[in-house]
C-alpha positions in Angstrom: -67.5 -261.4 -80.1 -70.4 -259.4 -78.6 -70.2 -261.5 -75.4 -66.5 -260.8 -75.2 -67.0 -257.0 -75.7 -69.8 -257.0 -73.2 -67.6 -258.8 -70.6 -64.8 -256.3 -71.1 -67.0 -253.2 -71.3 -70.3 -253.9 -69.7 -73.1 -251.5 -70.3 -73.6 -251.1 -66.5 -70.6 -250.7 -64.3 -71.4 -252.4 -61.0 -69.8 -254.5 -58.3 -70.8 -257.9 -59.6 -68.2 -260.5 -60.3 -69.3 -262.4 -63.4 -67.9 -265.9 -63.9 -65.0 -267.2 -61.8 -63.8 -265.3 -58.8 -60.2 -266.3 -59.3 -59.4 -263.4 -61.6 -60.7 -261.0 -58.9 -58.6 -262.4 -56.2 -55.5 -262.5 -58.4 -56.2 -258.9 -59.3 -56.1 -258.0 -55.6 -52.7 -259.7 -55.4 -51.5 -257.8 -58.4 -52.8 -254.4 -57.0 -51.0 -255.2 -53.7 -47.7 -255.9 -55.5 -48.2 -252.7 -57.4 -48.5 -250.7 -54.1 -45.4 -252.3 -52.7 -43.4 -251.7 -55.9 -44.5 -248.1 -56.0 -43.5 -247.5 -52.4 -40.1 -249.0 -53.1 -39.6 -246.7 -56.2 -40.7 -243.7 -54.1 -39.0 -244.2 -50.8 -35.8 -246.3 -51.6 -32.8 -243.9 -51.7 -32.0 -245.0 -55.3 -35.6 -245.8 -56.2 -34.6 -249.4 -56.5 -32.8 -248.7 -59.8 -29.4 -249.8 -58.5 -30.2 -251.8 -55.4 -33.0 -253.9 -56.9 -32.9 -253.6 -60.7 -29.0 -253.7 -60.8 -28.9 -250.7 -63.1 -25.5 -249.0 -63.5 -26.3 -245.6 -62.1 -23.1 -244.1 -63.4 -24.4 -244.5 -66.9 -25.9 -241.1 -66.8 -28.4 -239.9 -69.3 -29.4 -243.4 -70.5 -30.9 -244.2 -67.1 -32.9 -241.0 -67.1 -34.1 -241.5 -70.7 -35.2 -245.1 -69.8 -37.1 -243.8 -66.7 -38.9 -241.1 -68.8 -39.9 -243.8 -71.4 -41.4 -245.9 -68.6 -43.2 -242.9 -67.3 -44.5 -242.2 -70.8 -45.8 -245.8 -71.0 -47.7 -245.3 -67.7 -49.1 -242.0 -68.9 -50.4 -243.6 -72.1 -52.1 -246.4 -70.1 -53.7 -243.9 -67.8 -54.9 -241.8 -70.9 -56.5 -245.0 -72.4 -58.3 -245.6 -69.1 -59.5 -242.0 -69.2 -60.9 -242.5 -72.7 -62.6 -245.7 -71.8 -64.4 -243.8 -69.0 -65.2 -240.9 -71.3 -66.6 -243.3 -74.0 -68.2 -246.0 -72.0 -68.3 -245.4 -68.1 -69.2 -241.7 -67.6 -70.6 -242.6 -64.2 -67.0 -243.1 -63.2 -65.9 -239.5 -64.0 -66.1 -238.4 -60.3 -63.8 -241.3 -59.4 -61.4 -240.4 -62.2 -61.2 -236.8 -60.9 -60.3 -238.2 -57.4 -57.6 -240.4 -59.0 -56.3 -237.4 -61.0 -56.1 -235.4 -57.8 -54.2 -238.1 -56.0 -52.0 -238.8 -58.9 -51.0 -235.2 -59.3 -50.5 -234.7 -55.5 -48.4 -237.9 -55.4 -46.1 -236.6 -58.2 -45.7 -233.3 -56.4 -44.9 -235.0 -53.1 -42.3 -237.2 -54.8 -40.7 -234.1 -56.2 -40.4 -232.8 -52.6 -39.1 -236.1 -51.2 -36.6 -236.7 -54.1 -35.7 -233.2 -55.4 -33.7 -232.8 -58.6 -32.1 -229.7 -60.2 -33.4 -228.7 -63.6 -31.9 -226.2 -66.1 -35.3 -224.6 -66.3 -38.8 -225.2 -64.8 -40.4 -228.0 -66.7 -44.0 -227.3 -68.0 -45.3 -230.1 -65.9 -44.2 -228.5 -62.7 -46.4 -225.5 -63.4 -49.2 -227.7 -64.8 -49.3 -229.7 -61.5 -50.7 -226.7 -59.6 -53.3 -226.1 -62.3 -54.3 -229.8 -62.4 -54.4 -230.1 -58.6 -56.8 -227.2 -58.2 -58.8 -228.2 -61.3 -59.1 -231.9 -60.1 -60.2 -230.8 -56.6 -62.8 -228.3 -58.0 -64.2 -230.8 -60.6 -64.4 -233.6 -58.0 -66.2 -231.3 -55.5 -68.6 -230.1 -58.3 -69.3 -233.7 -59.5 -70.0 -234.9 -55.9 -72.1 -231.8 -55.0 -74.1 -231.9 -58.2 -74.8 -235.6 -57.9 -76.0 -235.2 -54.4 -78.2 -232.4 -55.4 -79.7 -234.4 -58.4 -80.2 -237.3 -56.1 -82.1 -235.3 -53.5 -84.2 -233.6 -56.3 -85.1 -237.1 -57.7 -86.2 -238.2 -54.2 -88.8 -235.4 -53.9 
């Protein structure tokens, strides 16, 4: 059990492949498929909902509720990854701030590419501007302070 935990959550995050390289190469394939799927959902006129998934877009609210549920699942997975970094891989916090910046910027750009009308401004629309600035500031601070610490350690 300890070996399994150490394999899933190693004490030192590094770039070493332990064991078979096949899972690494299949992971590259999976990440590539993820990029292609994301681009289809972003840039296809119907997001792929009707043209690829075959959803009845005249169904109305059910389609929107389904999409929000999927989005919620993705947000939960992202939050779990954030907590894994907080609890086990704190050295990856600067990377996570970079990912947070890109994720927020991506959502804002999608909102510009595929605008929708809301009855009122959703809280997330305002939060995006706060998150964007906060993520950029925290990333800059993390990078600057780590460079400063490294140069002080080299003296």
